[in-house]
N, C-alpha and C positions, 0 to 999 in steps of 0.2 A: 753640552746639554741637548742640543738639537739631535745629535747623533743617537743619544740614549733614547730619546722619545721616538725617533724613527725605528730603532731596533725594537722597542717595546710594541709599537703599532704593528710592525711586521710580524712579530711573534703572535700577537693577538689575532691577526688576520689568518695566519697559517694554522693555528690550533684547531679550528673546526674542520679544516680540510684534512689534517693529519688524523684526527679522531674518526672521521668518516672513512678514510683509507684503512685505518686499523680495523674498524668494524666490518668493512667489506672483505678484508683479507683474513679475517679470523676463521676459526673452526665453524663449519656450517652446521650449527645445532638444529636438529629437527624435533618437532613434537612427536608424540606417539602416533598420532593420526598421519602425519607426513611420512613417518618411518614406514608405516604399513603400506602406504601408496607407493613409495619408492621401492620397497622390497618386491612388490608385484611387477614393477616396471623393469628393474634390473637387480637381481639378488646380489648381496654384498654382506660382508661381515658387519657386526654391530658393536659399537662401543657405547656404554651408558655410564655417565658420570653421576653417581648417586651422591647427593649433597643435602644439606639442610641450611636454612637461613641463618642459624646461630653458630654454625661450624666455622671456626677460625682457620683451620687447615684447608677447608673447602675453598674459602675465600683466597687464601694464599696460592693454592693450586690454580685457581681461576686467573689470578693476577700475574702469575709467573709462568708456570708450565704451559697453560693453554694460550699464552700470548707469544710463545717462542715460534719463530717462523718455520723451523724444522718440524716441530710437533704439529703445527697447523697443516703444513703441506702433507705430511705422512698420514695424518688422521683423515683429511679430506680425500686423499687419493685412495685410501684402503678401507675405510669404514664409513658406515652411516653412524653419525654421532648424535646422541641424545643427552641433554642435561635434564635430570629428573629429581625434583625435590621429593625426597623419600617421605616427608611428612605432609604432603599435599592432601587436602581433605575432599577434593572434588572426585567425582566418579570418572573412571577411565575405561574406555572400551578397547580391549586388545585381543585380537585373534578370536573374536566372537564371544568373549566373556567380559563381564563387568567386574571392575576392581575398585573398591572404595577404601576409606580410612578404617583401619583396624585399631580400635581404642586400646585393646589389650596389648598389642605390640607397639602402639604409638607411632604407626607408620602406615602408608598405603599398602594394601595387600599385594599389589604387583611388585612394589619395592621389596617387600618381605620375601616373595617368591624368588626374586632374582638375587638378592643378597644372601639368603639362606640363614642359618642359625647364628652366624657370627656377625652381629650388627656393629658396624664401624663407619664413621664418616670422615673423609670421603671414602667411597668404595668405587673402584673401576670394575665394571661388569663387561666381559667380552663374550660375544656369541658368534657362532658360525652363521652362515646364511640361513634364512628362515627361522632365526631365533633359537637355533639348536645349541645345546650344551652350554647354558650360561655359566661362566666361570668368574666368580667375584674375587677381586684382589683388593683387600682392605688397605686403607692408609694413604697418606699424602705421597705423591710421586713428584720428585724434582725432574728436570729435563732428562738427566742421565738415566734415572730409574724408569721414566716413562718410555724412553727409547728402547731400553732392554725389554720391557714388558710388551709393548705394542708390536715390536719386531718378532718376538717369540710367538705371540698369538697369531700373527699374520703369516709367519714363514714356516713354522713347524706344524706338520700335518697332525700327528698323534701327540697329544700333550700329556705327558706324565712326569712324575717326579724325577726319574733318571734323565729324561731328555732336558728338563728344566735345568738341572744341575750342570749337565754337560754344556748346554747353551750358555749359561751364566759364566762358566769358566772360560769359554772361548770367545765371549762377546767383547768387542772393541767399540766403545761409543764413538760416534762421529758427529753428533749434533752439538753445536755451540750452546753454551749456557751462560747467561749473563747474571744468574742468580747470586753467585757467591755462596758462602756457607749457608746451610739450612738452619734457620732459627725458628723458634716457636713464634706463632703469630701473637699479636697483642691479645690479652685476655685469657691466655692459656698458661 
């Protein structure tokens, strides 16, 4: 009995430290304001995770894909990353323009501009340096899918359908995934 109590106490004492370590070692998410400052200091490609508070697939992606050590390292090394609630109602200032909530589209106008006409959550938006050529990729990405997509957007200069198909066929995933089979999140 003493042994069980000691183990339980040890686990309880380690939990905050493990949580802090996970938080420090995660993807370095930036706000839109922080992104603009960083881009002026050192240009880099941009990744935007478009999500909503009610989206089950967004929550699954946050809990699985974005906690994978390989995803974290690659994203932090190669992209400025932003988590953006597409339905946020506050005003955002980006590149000298003001973006607010568009009630007709039921989303922030900056999100609408980046996602384009095909609205889906989550959507991964990739941009070249200085926010050039936003390319939305709709849908949940597991670790394997995320590796394929982020490597393509980071490693292939001109991105077109033929190059994507060739890249996909030749791609060999290398990141470990602890997810198991993809299943729909609760509530969907």
